[in-house]
C-alpha positions as CSV (number, residue, x, y, z in Angstrom):
1,M,-0.2,0.0,0.0
2,S,1.4,3.5,-1.0
3,V,1.6,6.2,1.5
4,S,-1.3,8.2,-0.8
5,D,-3.6,4.8,0.0
6,K,-3.4,5.5,3.7
7,V,-6.1,7.4,5.7
8,R,-4.4,10.4,6.9
9,S,-4.8,11.4,10.5
10,P,-6.8,14.1,11.6
11,C,-4.2,15.7,13.6
12,V,-4.6,19.8,13.3
13,S,-1.2,20.2,15.6
14,V,-3.4,21.5,18.4
15,C,-2.4,18.7,20.9
16,A,-4.4,18.7,24.2
17,L,-6.5,16.3,26.0
18,D,-9.3,17.4,27.8
19,A,-10.8,16.0,31.2
20,N,-12.0,12.8,29.1
21,D,-8.9,11.9,27.7
22,V,-10.1,13.4,24.2
23,C,-7.9,15.6,22.0
24,I,-9.3,19.1,21.6
25,G,-7.7,19.7,18.3
26,C,-8.5,15.9,16.5
27,H,-10.9,14.8,18.8
28,R,-9.3,11.4,19.0
29,S,-8.8,9.8,22.4
30,G,-5.3,9.4,23.9
31,D,-5.4,5.7,23.0
32,E,-6.5,6.1,19.6
33,I,-3.8,8.7,18.9
34,M,-0.9,6.3,20.1
35,R,-2.3,3.3,18.2
36,W,-2.9,5.1,14.9
37,T,0.1,4.2,13.0
38,Q,-0.2,0.4,13.8
39,M,-4.3,0.9,12.7
40,T,-5.7,-0.7,9.5
41,N,-7.5,1.6,7.3
42,D,-10.6,0.2,8.3
43,E,-9.9,0.8,11.9
44,R,-8.8,4.4,11.1
45,R,-12.0,5.2,9.4
46,D,-14.2,3.8,12.4
47,V,-12.3,6.0,14.4
48,L,-12.7,9.1,12.1
49,K,-16.3,8.5,12.4
50,K,-15.8,8.5,16.2
51,V,-14.2,11.8,15.6
52,A,-16.9,13.2,13.8
53,E,-19.8,12.4,16.4
54,R,-17.4,13.8,19.2
55,E,-16.7,16.9,17.1
56,T,-20.5,17.5,16.6
57,G,-21.2,16.9,20.0
58,S,-18.5,19.6,21.0
59,L,-20.2,22.0,19.2
60,L,-23.6,22.1,21.0
């Protein structure tokens, strides 16, 4: 798999975990951030779905 085929990280270089262990920049959990490089593309897509839900929830 080429680099261009990999699901890219949602990191925006605003790295700080909140009280729920979720990054305020990319909305991934600390565990998701640590495991990102070992995840398959399917696992990464699942995380990105959770990120979208967390991001929407944080805007309410």
